[in-house]
C-alpha positions, 0 to 999 in steps of 0.5 A: 556710010549712010546705011550706017547712020540709017541702022543707028537711028534705027537703032536708037529709036528702038531703044527709045521706045523700049526706054519709054515703054518700061518707064510706063510699064515696068513694076517696081517692087512698090505700091503707090498710094494716092488719092482716089474719089468720093464715090456717090452710093446712089446705085451701089446700095439699094434697099427696096422700096426706099425713097431718094434722098435731096443729098447723097451719101458717099464712099471715098477711095485711095488708089493703089497700085504697084509703081512703074518708074514713071508714077514713081518719080510723079509721086515722090514730087506730088503731096498725099502720095506715098510710096510704100515698099511692096512688103508693107502691103503683101503678106509674106509669100502672097501675090497681087491677085492674092491681096485683090482677093482678100480686099474684095472678102474685106469688102463682103464681110464690111457690107454685111457688118453695115447690113446688120448696124443698120437694120438693127438700128432702124428696128428692120426685120433681120435674121442671122446664121452662122455657118463656121469661118473662111480663111482669108490669107495664109501666112507664108512660113507660118504653121497653117502654110501648106495645109490650109488655102485662102476661101477654106471654110473651117467648120469644126476645130477638134470635133467642137463646131464653129460658128464665129471667127472669135470662137476659133480664135479663143479655143487656139488661144488656149492652147499651148505651142506644139500642140496639135489641133484637128480642123474639118475643112470644106474646100469647094466640094470637098470635106477634108480633115486637116492637123496643124501643129501650133507654134508661137508667133512673133506677129501675136506677141508670142501666143500661139496661132495658124498664121491666118486671117479669118473672116465669120461666115454668116448668112444674114437675112432681111427684109425689105431686101438690100442690094450692093453693087460695088463693083471692084472696090475692095476692103473694109473702110466703107463700112461706116457709110454703108450702115448710114446710106442703108439706115437713111433708105430704112427711115423716112428722115432724109439724113443728107439734109441736101448735103454731101455727106462722106466718110471712112471707118470700118465697122464692126457688128455692133457699130464700132467705127475703127481705124483705117489707113491713108485717111489724108488722101480720102480727105483730099479726094473728098474735098475734090469732089465737093463734099460737106461732112466728113466721118472721121475714126475718133478712135476714143481721142487717141493721140494721131487719131485718124481724126487728128490726121484728118482734121490737120489734113482739113487745115493744110489744104485749106478745105471748108469741109467739115471734119467730124469725129465718130467713135460709133454709128450711133455718134454718126447718126446722132450728128445727121439728126441735127446737122442744118442742111 
């Protein structure tokens, strides 16, 4: 009898351990998105010969990861934590690792665009050469599926040299569904020749395509030298703040005026600031870390813009942080040049 009781207790103890382990480690088909941190760019970006500022520029992050049952429960009870179905995060057929790699490639592209914008605005030496287009990801079930791979470099299409992603997109958009194109692709140390038959894609509103995401392979050479140490942070949304911090290091005026400046927004090579996701969570993170100014994409004043959401979030949490709408790098630069510390 006593032996049976001891056995029952042991089995109950083991079952409890298994349940607890599952609560904290079993991955559900959801992602949790929640406020991250406003990280100073000091040490992340270093321009040769730059002097220190009194304040700091910051990038702001969202913490994102697969949900466990425990995390799912907490997120359902907390403000500014979103539970997102995995199919809304990952492209069809994409693994978590491939998604991570795609985010890191987008971060590299963002660093490059921000460098171009800042150096051109500061009138510093910059040289740009174009060397084809990289495949960021291939959508499962699309024409390129099984033909192209992530990190493939497309250098020619139908015998024509490809310099930028827009070159390839424009060429493909001039074709018809059923047309076959020939691609010259560099994969690791091999040069491959591939053929893809184009299809009308619902995701492109019926326009023809291959079902890939692209990034231009540029080589940017600048003087003075700039280096990035962003670690494992991915995605394109730090572009605006990268460009402001680089410009601040390239020029004599201290744009921070002793303030803690943060913001978000993807930046293109012309200095336009684009919409990003999760800006409410970024406002919360920046407020928690004591920032003074927050730049938000204005999207040319459209309803429900990033700026409108950021402004409403700031009101909801009662922050004193100033929310500033920007459409371009120049908008943010002009604001900082005239702000009082």
